[in-house]
TIDO-397381 format. One record per residue (C-alpha): x, y, z; residue in three letters. Coordinates in steps of 0.2 Angstrom, whole numbers, padded with zeros to 4 digits, always signed. Layout:
% residues N
XYZALA
...
END
This chain:
% residues 143
+0252+0133+0357MET
+0261+0120+0346HIS
+0274+0110+0356ASN
+0284+0106+0340ALA
+0285+0114+0324PRO
+0278+0100+0313ASN
+0266+0092+0326LEU
+0249+0087+0319ILE
+0236+0091+0333ARG
+0221+0080+0333ILE
+0203+0080+0340LEU
+0194+0063+0341THR
+0175+0062+0341VAL
+0167+0046+0345ASP
+0153+0040+0358ASP
+0163+0024+0362HIS
+0176+0028+0376PRO
+0186+0012+0372VAL
+0188+0018+0354LEU
+0193+0035+0359ARG
+0206+0027+0371LYS
+0213+0016+0357GLY
+0214+0031+0345LEU
+0223+0041+0358ALA
+0236+0027+0361ALA
+0238+0025+0342LEU
+0240+0044+0339VAL
+0251+0048+0354ASN
+0263+0034+0350ALA
+0268+0044+0334GLU
+0282+0057+0337PRO
+0273+0069+0324ASP
+0255+0067+0331LEU
+0247+0073+0347LYS
+0229+0071+0353LEU
+0224+0088+0360VAL
+0205+0084+0364ALA
+0192+0071+0364GLU
+0173+0073+0362ALA
+0159+0060+0363SER
+0146+0069+0352ASN
+0143+0082+0339GLY
+0140+0096+0351LYS
+0156+0092+0361GLU
+0165+0091+0345ALA
+0160+0109+0340ILE
+0165+0116+0357ASP
+0182+0106+0357ALA
+0186+0112+0339PHE
+0182+0130+0344ARG
+0194+0129+0359SER
+0208+0118+0352GLN
+0208+0122+0333ARG
+0215+0105+0329PRO
+0224+0102+0313ASP
+0214+0086+0310ILE
+0198+0080+0317THR
+0193+0061+0318LEU
+0174+0061+0317MET
+0162+0046+0320ASP
+0146+0048+0310ILE
+0133+0039+0321GLN
+0132+0047+0338MET
+0118+0051+0350PRO
+0111+0069+0349GLY
+0120+0079+0335LEU
+0128+0066+0323ASP
+0145+0067+0315GLY
+0138+0074+0298ILE
+0129+0088+0306ASP
+0144+0092+0317ALA
+0155+0092+0301ILE
+0143+0104+0293ASN
+0143+0116+0308ALA
+0162+0115+0310ILE
+0166+0118+0292ARG
+0153+0133+0291THR
+0163+0142+0305GLU
+0180+0135+0300PHE
+0180+0131+0282PRO
+0198+0126+0282GLU
+0194+0112+0295ALA
+0202+0095+0289ARG
+0190+0081+0295ILE
+0192+0062+0293ILE
+0177+0052+0295VAL
+0179+0036+0305LEU
+0165+0024+0303THR
+0159+0006+0302THR
+0147+0011+0288TYR
+0152+0007+0270THR
+0135+0013+0262GLY
+0137+0025+0248ASP
+0124+0037+0255ALA
+0134+0040+0271GLN
+0150+0042+0261VAL
+0141+0055+0250VAL
+0134+0064+0265ARG
+0150+0065+0274ALA
+0160+0071+0258LEU
+0147+0084+0254LYS
+0148+0090+0272ALA
+0166+0093+0269GLY
+0175+0077+0275ALA
+0192+0075+0267ARG
+0194+0057+0270ALA
+0184+0041+0275TYR
+0192+0027+0285VAL
+0183+0012+0290LEU
+0185+0007+0309LYS
+0190-0010+0304ALA
+0205-0003+0295HIS
+0210+0010+0307VAL
+0226+0001+0312VAL
+0232-0001+0294ASP
+0226+0016+0287ASP
+0223+0029+0299LEU
+0241+0036+0302LEU
+0244+0038+0284ASP
+0227+0045+0281THR
+0230+0058+0295ILE
+0247+0063+0287ARG
+0239+0064+0269ALA
+0225+0075+0274VAL
+0236+0086+0284HIS
+0246+0088+0268ALA
+0231+0094+0259GLY
+0226+0077+0251LYS
+0209+0068+0251LYS
+0208+0049+0254ARG
+0194+0037+0251ILE
+0197+0018+0252PRO
+0197+0010+0235PRO
+0182-0002+0239ASP
+0172+0013+0244ILE
+0177+0024+0229ALA
+0172+0010+0217SER
+0156+0008+0226GLU
+0153+0027+0224LEU
+0157+0027+0206ALA
+0143+0014+0203ARG
+0130+0027+0209TYR
+0136+0042+0200ARG
END
């Protein structure tokens, strides 16, 4: 179902439609990226992941109903190879630790999406993990 041999297929999950539209515009403007599905909560995320099998999932943490961390756990239980990037406004270490323990490969603050997201998508697709330096140093203090 891939349109191009090196196309990175992306699922976005966020309860704010305006953010999803912005992510879609950012992603689809890149020749090697394609938005294949959107979801507004954790349950929709699991269903969309099952049907689309995206290469990368962009997941918000705070959503009504099933939150992003529970959705990450569910997706990674069924698809251990899933590559998920958390997009959030939260810098708190507890949220980062929960997301990483659930299997997230990267953590991007929504305030830095324009600067960091595209590089992070490509890095995670290449098998790397990414945590912003300010969050990593915060995490180091609590270990």
